[in-house]
C-alpha positions as CSV (number, residue, x, y, z in Angstrom):
1,M,0.0,0.0,0.0
2,E,1.4,3.4,-1.0
3,A,2.1,5.9,1.8
4,M,1.8,8.8,-0.6
5,T,-0.2,9.8,-3.7
6,S,0.9,12.3,-6.2
7,D,-1.4,13.5,-9.1
8,R,-1.8,16.3,-11.5
9,V,-5.1,17.9,-10.5
10,E,-5.1,20.3,-13.4
11,G,-2.8,22.3,-15.6
12,G,0.4,23.0,-13.7
13,V,-0.9,22.1,-10.3
14,Q,0.4,18.9,-8.6
15,R,-1.2,17.5,-5.4
16,I,0.9,15.4,-3.1
17,A,-1.1,13.6,-0.4
18,M,-0.1,11.6,2.7
19,A,-2.0,8.4,2.4
20,R,-2.1,6.7,5.8
21,P,-5.6,7.9,6.8
22,H,-6.1,4.8,9.1
23,A,-3.1,6.1,11.1
24,M,-4.0,9.9,10.9
25,N,-1.2,10.1,8.3
26,A,1.5,9.5,10.9
27,I,4.9,9.6,9.4
28,D,6.8,6.3,9.1
29,L,9.8,5.4,7.0
30,A,7.9,4.5,3.9
31,M,6.0,7.7,3.9
32,R,9.2,9.7,4.5
33,H,10.8,8.2,1.4
34,E,7.8,8.4,-0.8
35,F,7.0,11.9,0.2
36,E,10.5,13.2,-0.6
37,A,10.5,11.3,-3.9
38,A,7.2,12.9,-4.8
39,M,8.4,16.4,-3.9
40,L,11.7,16.0,-5.8
41,A,9.8,14.7,-8.9
42,A,7.3,17.6,-8.8
43,T,10.2,20.0,-8.4
44,A,12.1,18.6,-11.4
45,D,9.0,18.4,-13.7
46,P,9.0,21.6,-15.8
47,D,5.2,21.3,-16.3
48,V,4.5,21.6,-12.6
49,R,4.1,25.2,-11.6
50,A,2.6,24.9,-8.1
51,I,2.4,22.1,-5.5
52,I,-0.3,21.3,-3.0
53,V,0.6,19.2,0.1
54,T,-2.2,17.6,2.0
55,G,-3.4,14.5,3.8
56,Q,-6.0,11.9,2.8
57,G,-9.0,11.6,5.0
58,T,-10.0,13.9,7.9
59,H,-6.5,14.7,9.1
60,F,-3.3,16.3,7.6
61,S,-0.9,14.4,9.8
62,A,-0.6,13.4,13.4
63,G,3.2,13.7,13.1
64,G,5.8,11.0,13.8
65,D,4.7,7.4,14.2
66,I,5.5,7.1,18.0
67,P,5.8,3.3,18.1
68,F,8.2,3.6,15.2
69,L,10.2,6.2,17.1
70,Q,10.2,4.0,20.3
71,S,11.7,1.1,18.3
72,M,15.0,3.1,17.7
73,N,17.9,3.7,20.0
74,A,19.6,7.1,20.1
75,A,22.1,6.3,17.3
76,Q,19.4,4.9,15.0
77,F,17.2,8.0,15.7
78,K,20.1,10.3,14.8
79,E,20.5,8.5,11.5
80,Y,16.8,8.6,10.8
81,H,16.6,12.3,11.8
82,R,19.4,13.2,9.4
83,D,17.6,11.2,6.7
84,V,14.2,12.7,7.2
85,L,15.6,16.2,7.1
86,G,16.1,15.6,3.4
87,L,12.3,15.7,3.1
88,V,12.2,19.0,5.1
89,R,14.7,20.5,2.7
90,A,12.7,19.2,-0.3
91,I,9.6,21.1,1.0
92,A,11.2,24.3,2.4
93,L,13.8,24.8,-0.4
94,C,11.4,24.0,-3.3
95,P,11.7,26.7,-5.9
96,K,8.1,26.4,-6.8
97,P,5.1,27.8,-4.9
98,T,3.9,25.3,-2.2
99,I,0.6,25.2,-0.4
100,A,-0.3,23.2,2.7
101,S,-4.0,22.3,2.8
102,V,-4.8,21.3,6.3
103,R,-7.8,19.8,7.9
104,G,-8.0,17.9,11.3
105,A,-4.8,17.1,13.1
106,C,-1.6,18.9,12.1
107,A,0.9,17.9,14.7
108,G,4.5,17.2,15.4
109,G,6.6,16.6,12.3
110,G,3.5,17.0,10.2
111,F,3.2,20.5,11.6
112,G,6.7,21.2,10.4
113,F,5.9,20.0,6.9
114,A,2.9,22.4,6.7
115,L,4.9,25.3,8.1
116,G,7.6,24.7,5.5
117,C,5.2,25.5,2.7
118,D,4.8,29.0,1.3
119,Y,1.1,29.1,2.2
120,L,-0.8,27.3,4.9
121,L,-4.6,27.1,4.3
122,A,-6.7,25.5,7.0
123,S,-10.3,24.3,7.4
124,Q,-12.3,25.0,10.5
125,T,-11.7,21.4,11.6
126,A,-7.9,22.0,11.8
127,Y,-5.9,22.0,15.0
128,F,-2.2,22.5,15.4
129,S,0.0,20.9,17.9
130,A,3.7,21.3,18.6
131,Q,3.5,19.2,21.8
132,F,7.0,17.7,21.5
133,L,7.7,18.4,25.1
134,R,4.8,16.2,26.1
135,I,6.9,13.2,24.9
136,G,10.2,14.5,26.1
137,L,11.5,15.7,22.7
138,V,12.5,19.0,21.1
139,A,10.6,20.3,18.1
140,D,11.9,18.7,14.9
141,M,11.3,18.9,11.1
142,G,12.3,22.6,11.1
143,T,9.3,23.5,13.2
144,G,11.2,25.9,15.5
145,Y,12.7,27.7,12.5
146,F,9.4,28.0,10.7
147,L,7.5,29.1,13.8
148,A,10.1,31.8,14.5
149,H,9.8,33.2,11.1
150,R,6.0,33.1,11.1
151,L,5.3,34.4,14.6
152,G,8.6,36.0,15.7
153,G,11.0,34.4,18.2
154,H,9.2,35.2,21.4
155,K,5.8,34.0,20.3
156,A,7.3,30.9,18.7
157,R,9.2,30.0,21.9
158,K,6.0,30.6,24.0
159,L,3.9,28.4,21.7
160,L,6.5,25.6,22.1
161,L,6.8,25.9,25.8
162,D,3.0,26.2,26.3
163,N,2.9,22.7,24.9
164,R,-0.8,23.0,23.9
165,I,-3.1,22.6,20.9
166,V,-4.0,25.7,18.8
167,K,-7.4,25.5,17.2
168,A,-8.2,26.8,13.8
169,E,-9.7,30.2,14.8
170,E,-6.8,31.1,17.0
171,A,-4.3,29.9,14.4
172,A,-5.8,32.3,11.9
173,T,-5.8,35.2,14.4
174,I,-2.2,34.8,15.3
175,G,-1.0,34.2,11.8
176,L,-0.2,30.5,12.1
177,C,-2.3,29.9,9.0
178,D,-2.8,32.2,6.1
179,E,-6.5,31.5,5.3
180,L,-9.3,29.8,7.2
181,H,-12.1,28.1,5.3
182,A,-15.1,25.9,5.9
183,D,-14.2,22.2,5.6
184,E,-16.3,21.7,2.5
185,T,-14.7,24.6,0.6
186,L,-11.0,24.1,1.6
187,D,-10.1,21.9,-1.4
188,G,-11.7,24.4,-3.8
189,E,-10.0,27.4,-2.2
190,T,-6.7,25.6,-2.2
191,L,-7.0,24.8,-5.9
192,R,-8.0,28.4,-6.6
193,L,-4.8,29.7,-5.0
194,A,-2.7,27.1,-6.7
195,R,-4.1,28.1,-10.1
196,R,-3.2,31.7,-9.5
197,L,0.3,30.8,-8.3
198,A,0.8,28.5,-11.3
199,E,0.2,31.4,-13.6
200,L,3.2,33.4,-12.2
201,P,6.5,33.6,-14.2
202,P,8.4,30.5,-12.9
203,R,11.9,31.9,-13.2
204,A,11.0,35.1,-11.3
205,V,9.2,33.0,-8.7
206,R,12.3,30.8,-8.2
207,Q,14.5,33.8,-7.8
208,T,12.1,35.5,-5.4
209,K,12.0,32.5,-3.2
210,W,15.8,32.3,-3.3
211,L,16.2,36.0,-2.5
212,M,13.8,35.8,0.5
213,R,15.7,32.9,2.0
214,Q,18.7,35.1,2.2
215,A,16.9,37.4,4.6
216,E,15.8,34.6,6.9
217,G,19.1,33.3,8.4
218,S,20.8,30.0,7.9
219,F,18.3,27.2,7.5
220,E,21.1,24.6,7.3
221,R,22.7,25.8,10.6
222,F,19.3,25.5,12.3
223,L,18.9,22.0,11.1
224,D,22.3,21.1,12.4
225,A,21.4,22.5,15.8
226,E,18.1,20.7,15.7
227,M,19.9,17.4,15.2
228,T,22.2,18.0,18.1
229,A,19.3,19.0,20.4
230,G,17.2,16.1,19.3
231,A,20.0,13.5,19.8
232,E,20.1,14.5,23.5
233,C,16.4,13.5,24.0
234,L,15.4,10.5,21.9
235,G,15.6,7.3,23.9
236,G,16.2,9.1,27.1
237,E,14.2,8.7,30.3
238,E,12.0,11.7,29.5
239,F,11.1,10.3,26.1
240,I,10.3,6.9,27.6
241,E,8.1,8.4,30.3
242,G,6.5,10.8,27.8
243,T,5.6,8.2,25.3
244,N,4.4,5.7,27.9
245,A,2.1,8.4,29.3
246,F,0.9,9.2,25.9
247,F,-0.3,5.7,25.3
248,E,-1.6,5.3,28.8
249,K,-3.6,8.5,28.4
250,R,-2.2,10.1,31.6
251,A,-0.1,13.2,32.4
252,P,3.6,12.5,32.2
253,R,5.8,12.7,35.3
254,F,9.1,14.2,34.5
255,G,11.8,14.1,37.1
């Protein structure tokens, strides 16, 4: 069974969808590889002028597959983390316009993927969660970098430390998402925006996105720092307690 689908919805618009709806599109190894391959293929295709990233079913993505993360030791996680950041780069450094179309859960690493797109459109069913601290981890998939550039450093840090869920209406108010739509109109509004972006001059778009990255600080240095911070946490006692508490549906007890 494919973990991703990628199809041309019309003209120059490509839609890439996470396809594990039975698991709230949680990110496992197969999805990570298929997602990056789909992004790189769409980026390389001269006929693709805009890319929509979404999830099948009622959720965008619940984030990392926790049982999969629990199965790794710290060294394995560091290797996996380094590997999966290839997907983060494929999204964030894509020279073509990208739109995240979000309904339902947008959490953990999935939240990072959505934030890495140029536009984030959400339905009124959407809710956003960067509750990495709940399971004893630091924010990954570039989430801290993207939040800081969307909200400013102080608000981004506060959102991560608050360790809470942000519902759609609040997300729109604070600028976490760019547009908020009814669930039944989200797909149509996303496609409308994608059509408009697909009509823009591709070379000028590519250069504009490159130029704006020069004003944002070093993405690569941030990802290196993220790997260092993450390696200190995965597999440690806080992670074990946090994930056990998650599955036991209780509050974690950290030290």
